[in-house]
VEXDREN-2710 file (C-alpha; in Angstrom, 1 decimal):
% VEXDREN-2710
k/r/px/py/pz
1/UNK/84.3/66.0/125.0
2/UNK/84.3/69.5/123.5
3/UNK/87.4/71.6/123.9
4/UNK/87.1/74.8/125.9
5/UNK/87.8/78.1/124.2
6/UNK/90.4/78.9/126.9
7/UNK/92.3/75.6/126.2
8/UNK/92.2/76.3/122.4
9/UNK/93.5/79.9/122.9
10/UNK/96.2/78.5/125.2
11/UNK/97.4/75.9/122.7
12/UNK/97.3/78.5/119.9
13/UNK/99.4/80.9/122.0
14/UNK/101.9/78.1/122.8
15/UNK/102.2/77.2/119.1
16/UNK/102.8/80.8/118.2
17/UNK/105.4/81.2/120.9
18/UNK/107.2/78.0/119.7
19/UNK/107.1/79.2/116.1
20/UNK/108.5/82.7/117.1
21/UNK/111.3/81.0/119.1
22/UNK/112.2/78.2/116.7
23/UNK/112.0/80.0/113.3
24/UNK/114.7/82.6/114.1
25/UNK/117.0/80.0/115.5
26/UNK/116.5/77.9/112.4
27/UNK/117.3/80.8/110.1
28/UNK/120.4/81.7/112.2
29/UNK/121.6/78.1/112.1
30/UNK/121.1/78.0/108.3
31/UNK/123.1/81.2/107.9
32/UNK/125.9/79.9/110.1
33/UNK/126.0/76.6/108.2
34/UNK/126.3/78.5/104.9
35/UNK/129.0/80.8/106.2
36/UNK/131.0/77.9/107.5
37/UNK/130.6/75.9/104.3
38/UNK/131.7/78.8/102.2
39/UNK/134.7/79.5/104.4
40/UNK/135.8/75.8/104.3
41/UNK/135.4/75.7/100.6
42/UNK/137.4/78.9/100.2
43/UNK/140.1/77.4/102.5
44/UNK/140.8/74.7/100.0
45/UNK/141.8/77.3/97.4
46/UNK/143.1/80.2/99.5
47/UNK/145.4/80.3/102.5
48/UNK/143.9/82.5/105.1
49/UNK/146.4/84.7/107.0
50/UNK/144.4/86.1/109.9
51/UNK/147.5/86.4/112.1
52/UNK/148.7/89.3/109.9
53/UNK/145.4/91.1/110.3
54/UNK/145.0/91.7/114.0
55/UNK/147.9/94.2/114.4
56/UNK/145.9/96.5/112.1
57/UNK/143.2/96.6/114.8
58/UNK/145.8/97.6/117.4
59/UNK/148.7/96.4/119.5
60/UNK/150.1/96.9/123.0
61/UNK/153.3/98.9/123.0
62/UNK/156.0/98.3/125.6
63/UNK/157.4/101.7/126.5
64/UNK/158.0/101.7/130.2
65/UNK/154.3/101.1/130.7
66/UNK/152.2/99.0/128.4
67/UNK/149.6/101.0/126.5
68/UNK/147.3/100.1/123.6
69/UNK/147.9/101.8/120.3
70/UNK/145.0/101.7/117.8
71/UNK/145.7/100.4/114.4
72/UNK/144.5/101.7/111.0
73/UNK/141.2/99.8/111.1
74/UNK/140.3/101.0/114.6
75/UNK/141.3/104.6/113.7
76/UNK/139.1/104.3/110.6
77/UNK/136.3/103.0/112.7
78/UNK/136.6/106.0/115.0
79/UNK/136.4/108.3/112.0
80/UNK/133.3/106.4/110.8
81/UNK/131.7/106.8/114.2
82/UNK/132.3/110.6/114.2
83/UNK/130.8/110.8/110.7
84/UNK/127.7/108.9/111.9
85/UNK/127.3/111.0/115.0
86/UNK/127.7/114.5/113.4
87/UNK/125.9/113.4/110.2
88/UNK/122.9/112.2/112.3
89/UNK/122.7/115.4/114.3
90/UNK/122.9/117.7/111.3
91/UNK/120.5/115.5/109.3
92/UNK/117.9/115.8/112.0
93/UNK/118.3/119.6/112.1
94/UNK/118.1/119.8/108.3
95/UNK/115.0/117.5/108.3
96/UNK/113.3/119.7/110.9
97/UNK/113.9/122.8/108.7
98/UNK/112.5/121.0/105.6
99/UNK/109.4/119.8/107.5
100/UNK/108.7/123.3/108.8
101/UNK/109.1/124.7/105.3
102/UNK/106.9/122.0/103.6
103/UNK/104.1/122.2/106.2
104/UNK/104.1/126.0/106.2
105/UNK/101.3/128.0/104.7
106/UNK/103.7/129.8/102.4
107/UNK/103.6/128.4/98.8
108/UNK/107.1/129.8/98.2
109/UNK/108.6/127.9/101.2
110/UNK/106.7/124.7/100.2
111/UNK/108.0/125.0/96.6
112/UNK/111.6/125.6/97.7
113/UNK/111.5/122.6/100.1
114/UNK/110.1/120.4/97.4
115/UNK/112.7/121.5/95.0
116/UNK/115.5/120.8/97.5
117/UNK/114.1/117.4/98.3
118/UNK/113.7/116.5/94.6
119/UNK/117.2/117.7/93.7
120/UNK/119.0/115.8/96.5
121/UNK/116.9/112.7/96.5
122/UNK/117.1/112.1/92.7
123/UNK/120.9/112.4/92.4
124/UNK/123.5/109.8/93.6
125/UNK/125.3/110.4/96.8
126/UNK/128.7/109.8/95.2
127/UNK/128.1/112.5/92.7
128/UNK/127.0/114.9/95.4
129/UNK/130.2/114.1/97.4
130/UNK/132.3/115.0/94.3
131/UNK/130.4/118.2/93.8
132/UNK/130.7/119.2/97.4
133/UNK/134.4/118.3/97.5
134/UNK/135.6/119.8/94.2
135/UNK/133.2/122.9/94.1
136/UNK/131.7/123.9/97.5
137/UNK/134.5/122.8/99.7
138/UNK/137.0/124.6/97.5
139/UNK/135.0/127.8/97.7
140/UNK/134.5/127.8/101.5
141/UNK/137.7/126.1/102.5
142/UNK/136.2/123.0/104.0
143/UNK/138.3/120.0/104.8
144/UNK/137.2/116.5/103.6
145/UNK/135.7/115.5/106.9
146/UNK/133.4/118.5/107.2
147/UNK/132.5/118.2/103.5
148/UNK/131.5/114.6/104.1
149/UNK/129.5/115.5/107.2
150/UNK/127.5/118.2/105.5
151/UNK/126.9/116.1/102.3
152/UNK/125.7/113.1/104.4
153/UNK/123.5/115.4/106.5
154/UNK/121.8/116.9/103.4
155/UNK/121.4/113.5/101.7
156/UNK/120.0/111.6/104.7
157/UNK/118.1/114.7/105.9
158/UNK/115.7/114.8/102.9
159/UNK/114.7/111.2/103.4
160/UNK/114.3/111.7/107.1
161/UNK/112.2/114.8/106.5
162/UNK/109.8/112.8/104.2
163/UNK/109.6/110.0/106.7
164/UNK/108.7/112.3/109.6
165/UNK/106.4/114.5/107.5
166/UNK/104.4/111.5/106.4
167/UNK/104.1/110.4/110.0
168/UNK/102.9/113.9/111.1
169/UNK/100.3/114.2/108.3
170/UNK/99.1/110.7/109.2
171/UNK/98.0/111.8/112.6
172/UNK/94.4/112.9/112.6
173/UNK/93.7/116.6/112.8
174/UNK/91.3/116.0/115.6
175/UNK/94.3/115.1/117.8
176/UNK/95.6/118.7/117.4
177/UNK/92.2/120.2/118.1
178/UNK/91.6/118.1/121.2
179/UNK/95.0/119.0/122.6
180/UNK/94.4/122.7/122.0
181/UNK/90.9/122.5/123.5
182/UNK/92.5/121.2/126.7
183/UNK/94.7/124.3/126.9
184/UNK/97.9/122.6/125.8
185/UNK/100.5/124.7/124.1
186/UNK/102.1/123.8/120.7
187/UNK/105.3/122.4/122.2
188/UNK/103.4/120.3/124.7
189/UNK/101.0/119.1/122.0
190/UNK/104.0/118.0/119.8
191/UNK/105.8/116.4/122.7
192/UNK/103.0/114.6/124.5
193/UNK/100.4/113.9/121.8
194/UNK/101.7/114.1/118.3
195/UNK/105.3/112.8/118.4
196/UNK/104.6/109.5/120.3
197/UNK/102.1/108.6/117.5
198/UNK/104.5/109.7/114.8
199/UNK/107.3/107.6/116.2
200/UNK/105.1/104.6/116.5
201/UNK/104.1/104.9/112.9
202/UNK/107.5/105.7/111.4
203/UNK/109.9/103.8/113.7
204/UNK/110.7/100.9/111.2
205/UNK/111.4/103.5/108.5
206/UNK/113.6/105.5/110.8
207/UNK/115.6/102.4/111.7
208/UNK/116.2/101.7/108.0
209/UNK/117.3/105.3/107.4
210/UNK/119.8/105.3/110.2
211/UNK/121.2/102.0/109.0
212/UNK/121.5/103.6/105.5
213/UNK/123.4/106.5/107.1
214/UNK/125.9/104.0/108.6
215/UNK/126.4/102.2/105.3
216/UNK/126.6/105.4/103.2
217/UNK/129.6/106.6/105.2
218/UNK/131.7/104.1/103.3
219/UNK/131.3/106.3/100.2
220/UNK/133.2/109.2/101.8
221/UNK/136.5/107.4/101.1
222/UNK/136.1/108.7/97.6
223/UNK/137.0/112.2/98.8
224/UNK/140.0/111.1/100.9
225/UNK/138.2/110.9/104.3
226/UNK/140.2/108.4/106.4
227/UNK/137.1/106.3/107.4
228/UNK/137.0/102.5/107.8
229/UNK/136.7/101.8/104.1
230/UNK/139.7/104.0/103.2
231/UNK/141.8/102.5/105.9
232/UNK/140.9/99.0/104.8
233/UNK/142.0/99.9/101.3
234/UNK/145.3/101.3/102.7
235/UNK/145.9/98.0/104.6
236/UNK/145.1/96.0/101.5
237/UNK/147.6/98.0/99.5
238/UNK/150.3/97.1/102.0
239/UNK/149.5/93.5/102.7
240/UNK/147.5/92.3/99.7
241/UNK/145.1/90.5/102.2
242/UNK/141.9/91.5/100.3
243/UNK/139.7/88.8/101.6
244/UNK/140.7/89.1/105.3
245/UNK/140.6/92.9/105.5
246/UNK/137.3/93.2/103.6
247/UNK/135.7/90.5/105.8
248/UNK/136.9/92.3/108.9
249/UNK/135.6/95.6/107.7
250/UNK/132.3/94.0/106.8
251/UNK/132.0/92.6/110.3
252/UNK/132.7/96.0/111.8
253/UNK/129.9/97.6/109.7
254/UNK/127.6/94.8/110.6
255/UNK/128.2/95.4/114.3
256/UNK/127.5/99.1/113.9
257/UNK/124.2/98.4/112.1
258/UNK/123.3/95.8/114.7
259/UNK/123.7/98.3/117.5
260/UNK/121.1/100.4/115.7
261/UNK/118.7/97.7/114.6
262/UNK/118.4/96.0/118.0
263/UNK/117.2/99.1/120.0
264/UNK/114.8/100.1/117.2
265/UNK/113.4/96.5/117.2
266/UNK/112.8/96.7/121.0
267/UNK/111.2/100.1/120.7
268/UNK/108.9/98.8/118.0
269/UNK/107.8/95.8/120.1
270/UNK/107.2/98.2/123.0
271/UNK/105.0/100.5/120.9
272/UNK/103.1/97.4/119.6
273/UNK/102.4/96.2/123.2
274/UNK/101.3/99.7/124.2
275/UNK/99.0/99.9/121.2
276/UNK/97.3/96.6/122.0
277/UNK/96.5/97.8/125.5
END
Protein backbone atom coordinates (compact mmCIF):
# COMPACT_ATOMS: atom_id res chain seq x y z
CA UNK A 1 0.00 0.00 0.00
CA UNK A 2 1.45 3.34 -1.08
CA UNK A 3 2.00 5.90 1.67
CA UNK A 4 -0.05 9.08 1.35
CA UNK A 5 1.79 12.40 1.00
CA UNK A 6 -0.02 13.72 4.07
CA UNK A 7 1.22 10.81 6.20
CA UNK A 8 4.76 11.28 4.93
CA UNK A 9 4.70 15.00 5.75
CA UNK A 10 3.26 14.25 9.19
CA UNK A 11 6.03 11.74 9.95
CA UNK A 12 8.66 14.13 8.66
CA UNK A 13 7.28 16.93 10.83
CA UNK A 14 7.22 14.61 13.86
CA UNK A 15 10.83 13.55 13.27
CA UNK A 16 11.89 17.19 12.93
CA UNK A 17 10.08 18.11 16.16
CA UNK A 18 11.73 15.26 18.05
CA UNK A 19 15.14 16.24 16.72
CA UNK A 20 14.62 19.88 17.71
CA UNK A 21 13.54 18.83 21.22
CA UNK A 22 16.08 16.08 21.89
CA UNK A 23 19.23 17.62 20.45
CA UNK A 24 19.27 20.72 22.73
CA UNK A 25 18.57 18.54 25.76
CA UNK A 26 21.39 16.22 24.79
CA UNK A 27 23.82 19.12 24.38
CA UNK A 28 22.80 20.60 27.73
CA UNK A 29 23.22 17.21 29.40
CA UNK A 30 26.72 16.87 27.92
CA UNK A 31 27.66 20.34 29.11
CA UNK A 32 26.36 19.63 32.63
CA UNK A 33 28.20 16.32 32.73
CA UNK A 34 31.46 17.99 31.69
CA UNK A 35 30.98 20.78 34.24
CA UNK A 36 30.28 18.32 37.07
CA UNK A 37 33.23 16.13 36.06
CA UNK A 38 35.62 19.09 35.98
CA UNK A 39 34.30 20.33 39.34
CA UNK A 40 34.73 16.91 40.95
CA UNK A 41 38.22 16.51 39.52
CA UNK A 42 39.16 19.96 40.81
CA UNK A 43 37.74 19.07 44.24
CA UNK A 44 40.36 16.36 44.63
CA UNK A 45 43.13 18.98 44.39
CA UNK A 46 41.45 22.11 45.75
CA UNK A 47 39.29 22.75 48.80
CA UNK A 48 36.32 24.85 47.75
CA UNK A 49 35.28 27.53 50.24
CA UNK A 50 31.93 28.74 48.94
CA UNK A 51 30.76 29.57 52.48
CA UNK A 52 33.16 32.54 52.49
CA UNK A 53 31.85 33.86 49.17
CA UNK A 54 28.15 34.50 49.80
CA UNK A 55 28.68 37.43 52.16
CA UNK A 56 30.26 39.34 49.28
CA UNK A 57 26.93 39.14 47.47
CA UNK A 58 25.12 40.64 50.44
CA UNK A 59 23.95 40.06 53.97
CA UNK A 60 21.08 40.91 56.28
CA UNK A 61 22.02 43.42 58.94
CA UNK A 62 20.23 43.39 62.29
CA UNK A 63 19.87 47.01 63.32
CA UNK A 64 16.48 47.27 64.98
CA UNK A 65 14.87 46.11 61.72
CA UNK A 66 16.52 43.60 59.42
CA UNK A 67 17.59 45.04 56.10
CA UNK A 68 19.63 43.69 53.22
CA UNK A 69 23.01 45.24 52.54
CA UNK A 70 24.51 44.54 49.15
CA UNK A 71 28.04 43.21 49.08
CA UNK A 72 30.88 44.14 46.78
CA UNK A 73 29.84 41.76 44.01
CA UNK A 74 26.24 43.00 43.88
CA UNK A 75 27.41 46.61 43.95
CA UNK A 76 29.75 45.83 41.10
CA UNK A 77 26.90 44.15 39.24
CA UNK A 78 24.76 47.28 39.65
CA UNK A 79 27.56 49.43 38.21
CA UNK A 80 27.84 47.00 35.29
CA UNK A 81 24.10 47.27 34.67
CA UNK A 82 24.35 51.07 34.62
CA UNK A 83 27.24 50.86 32.16
CA UNK A 84 25.20 48.58 29.92
CA UNK A 85 22.11 50.79 30.09
CA UNK A 86 23.78 54.12 29.38
CA UNK A 87 26.26 52.59 26.95
CA UNK A 88 23.40 51.08 24.96
CA UNK A 89 21.46 54.35 24.80
CA UNK A 90 24.42 56.45 23.70
CA UNK A 91 25.64 53.80 21.25
CA UNK A 92 22.23 53.79 19.54
CA UNK A 93 22.26 57.59 19.29
CA UNK A 94 25.82 57.60 17.96
CA UNK A 95 24.95 54.84 15.47
CA UNK A 96 21.99 56.86 14.17
CA UNK A 97 24.26 59.88 13.62
CA UNK A 98 26.81 57.76 11.76
CA UNK A 99 24.11 56.15 9.59
CA UNK A 100 22.67 59.56 8.67
CA UNK A 101 26.15 60.82 7.78
CA UNK A 102 27.13 57.77 5.75
CA UNK A 103 23.85 57.58 3.80
CA UNK A 104 23.80 61.32 3.12
CA UNK A 105 24.47 62.81 -0.30
CA UNK A 106 27.38 64.85 1.03
CA UNK A 107 30.77 63.28 0.19
CA UNK A 108 32.33 65.16 3.09
CA UNK A 109 29.95 63.65 5.68
CA UNK A 110 30.35 60.22 4.11
CA UNK A 111 34.15 60.48 4.25
CA UNK A 112 34.10 61.73 7.85
CA UNK A 113 31.79 58.92 8.99
CA UNK A 114 33.92 56.33 7.21
CA UNK A 115 37.04 57.73 8.85
CA UNK A 116 35.47 57.61 12.31
CA UNK A 117 34.29 54.03 11.78
CA UNK A 118 37.69 52.90 10.50
CA UNK A 119 39.57 54.61 13.33
CA UNK A 120 37.43 53.21 16.14
CA UNK A 121 36.81 49.77 14.69
CA UNK A 122 40.48 49.07 13.93
CA UNK A 123 41.89 49.92 17.36
CA UNK A 124 41.49 47.83 20.54
CA UNK A 125 38.89 48.91 23.07
CA UNK A 126 41.42 48.76 25.93
CA UNK A 127 43.71 51.23 24.16
CA UNK A 128 40.75 53.54 23.53
CA UNK A 129 39.81 53.38 27.22
CA UNK A 130 43.34 54.42 28.20
CA UNK A 131 43.32 57.28 25.68
CA UNK A 132 39.94 58.49 26.91
CA UNK A 133 40.91 58.21 30.57
CA UNK A 134 44.39 59.75 30.45
CA UNK A 135 43.81 62.35 27.70
CA UNK A 136 40.17 63.26 27.01
CA UNK A 137 38.85 62.77 30.55
CA UNK A 138 41.69 64.86 31.96
CA UNK A 139 40.89 67.72 29.56
CA UNK A 140 37.11 67.77 30.16
CA UNK A 141 37.15 66.67 33.79
CA UNK A 142 35.19 63.44 33.29
CA UNK A 143 35.03 60.85 36.04
CA UNK A 144 35.93 57.21 35.25
CA UNK A 145 32.28 56.12 34.94
CA UNK A 146 31.37 58.75 32.32
CA UNK A 147 34.63 58.07 30.51
CA UNK A 148 33.76 54.37 30.31
CA UNK A 149 30.20 55.09 29.13
CA UNK A 150 31.28 57.40 26.31
CA UNK A 151 34.11 55.11 25.21
CA UNK A 152 31.82 52.05 25.17
CA UNK A 153 29.16 54.03 23.29
CA UNK A 154 31.60 55.04 20.57
CA UNK A 155 33.15 51.59 20.25
CA UNK A 156 29.85 49.69 20.13
CA UNK A 157 28.13 52.43 18.14
CA UNK A 158 30.34 52.02 15.06
CA UNK A 159 29.55 48.30 14.88
CA UNK A 160 25.88 48.98 15.48
CA UNK A 161 25.90 51.61 12.74
CA UNK A 162 27.39 49.20 10.21
CA UNK A 163 24.89 46.49 11.13
CA UNK A 164 21.88 48.79 10.75
CA UNK A 165 23.26 50.45 7.61
CA UNK A 166 23.70 47.07 5.92
CA UNK A 167 20.13 46.18 6.89
CA UNK A 168 18.78 49.45 5.48
CA UNK A 169 20.67 49.17 2.20
CA UNK A 170 19.51 45.56 1.83
CA UNK A 171 15.87 46.72 1.60
CA UNK A 172 14.85 47.18 -2.00
CA UNK A 173 14.50 50.76 -3.22
CA UNK A 174 11.05 49.89 -4.56
CA UNK A 175 9.85 49.62 -0.95
CA UNK A 176 10.61 53.30 -0.46
CA UNK A 177 9.00 54.26 -3.76
CA UNK A 178 5.85 52.25 -3.02
CA UNK A 179 5.49 53.84 0.42
CA UNK A 180 5.93 57.37 -0.93
CA UNK A 181 3.47 56.67 -3.76
CA UNK A 182 0.87 55.73 -1.14
CA UNK A 183 1.32 59.16 0.47
CA UNK A 184 3.28 57.96 3.51
CA UNK A 185 5.68 60.40 5.11
CA UNK A 186 9.31 59.56 5.73
CA UNK A 187 8.85 58.76 9.46
CA UNK A 188 5.88 56.49 8.69
CA UNK A 189 7.82 54.80 5.91
CA UNK A 190 10.72 54.13 8.24
CA UNK A 191 8.54 52.95 11.12
CA UNK A 192 5.97 50.82 9.29
CA UNK A 193 7.79 49.61 6.17
CA UNK A 194 11.58 49.81 6.36
CA UNK A 195 12.51 49.15 9.99
CA UNK A 196 10.48 45.90 10.38
CA UNK A 197 12.36 44.48 7.40
CA UNK A 198 15.68 45.80 8.71
CA UNK A 199 15.12 44.26 12.15
CA UNK A 200 14.18 40.94 10.62
CA UNK A 201 17.41 40.89 8.62
CA UNK A 202 19.85 42.11 11.29
CA UNK A 203 18.31 40.73 14.50
CA UNK A 204 20.94 37.97 15.05
CA UNK A 205 23.75 40.48 14.48
CA UNK A 206 22.13 42.93 16.90
CA UNK A 207 21.90 40.21 19.54
CA UNK A 208 25.59 39.45 19.14
CA UNK A 209 26.49 43.13 19.39
CA UNK A 210 24.47 43.69 22.55
CA UNK A 211 26.08 40.62 24.10
CA UNK A 212 29.48 42.04 23.13
CA UNK A 213 28.57 45.27 24.92
CA UNK A 214 27.85 43.32 28.12
CA UNK A 215 31.16 41.46 27.93
CA UNK A 216 33.16 44.54 26.95
CA UNK A 217 32.12 46.29 30.18
CA UNK A 218 34.57 44.03 32.00
CA UNK A 219 37.44 46.03 30.45
CA UNK A 220 36.47 49.27 32.19
CA UNK A 221 38.02 47.96 35.40
CA UNK A 222 41.34 48.97 33.82
CA UNK A 223 40.44 52.63 34.39
CA UNK A 224 39.25 52.13 37.99
CA UNK A 225 35.51 51.85 37.36
CA UNK A 226 34.05 49.77 40.21
CA UNK A 227 32.23 47.30 37.99
CA UNK A 228 31.76 43.58 38.60
CA UNK A 229 35.25 42.66 37.40
CA UNK A 230 37.02 45.24 39.56
CA UNK A 231 34.99 44.30 42.63
CA UNK A 232 35.78 40.63 42.00
CA UNK A 233 39.48 41.47 41.91
CA UNK A 234 39.07 43.41 45.16
CA UNK A 235 37.43 40.44 46.86
CA UNK A 236 40.15 38.10 45.57
CA UNK A 237 42.85 40.38 46.98
CA UNK A 238 41.16 40.14 50.41
CA UNK A 239 40.28 36.44 50.45
CA UNK A 240 42.57 34.74 47.88
CA UNK A 241 39.52 32.79 46.67
CA UNK A 242 40.36 33.14 42.99
CA UNK A 243 38.45 30.15 41.68
CA UNK A 244 35.25 30.78 43.61
CA UNK A 245 35.07 34.51 42.92
CA UNK A 246 35.85 34.26 39.21
CA UNK A 247 33.31 31.45 38.82
CA UNK A 248 30.69 33.57 40.59
CA UNK A 249 31.50 36.57 38.39
CA UNK A 250 31.36 34.40 35.27
CA UNK A 251 27.92 33.12 36.30
CA UNK A 252 26.67 36.69 36.74
CA UNK A 253 27.94 37.70 33.30
CA UNK A 254 26.37 34.57 31.84
CA UNK A 255 23.01 35.48 33.40
CA UNK A 256 23.21 38.98 31.91
CA UNK A 257 23.96 37.69 28.42
CA UNK A 258 21.23 35.07 28.77
CA UNK A 259 18.69 37.78 29.57
CA UNK A 260 19.61 39.37 26.23
CA UNK A 261 19.92 36.26 24.05
CA UNK A 262 16.58 34.70 25.03
CA UNK A 263 14.35 37.67 23.98
CA UNK A 264 16.31 38.05 20.74
CA UNK A 265 15.91 34.35 20.03
CA UNK A 266 12.16 34.58 20.56
CA UNK A 267 11.95 37.64 18.32
CA UNK A 268 13.92 35.87 15.60
CA UNK A 269 11.53 32.91 15.69
CA UNK A 270 8.58 35.31 15.56
CA UNK A 271 9.96 37.04 12.46
CA UNK A 272 10.64 33.66 10.83
CA UNK A 273 7.05 32.57 11.41
CA UNK A 274 5.73 35.88 10.07
CA UNK A 275 7.95 35.59 6.99
CA UNK A 276 6.74 32.05 6.24
CA UNK A 277 3.15 33.27 6.27
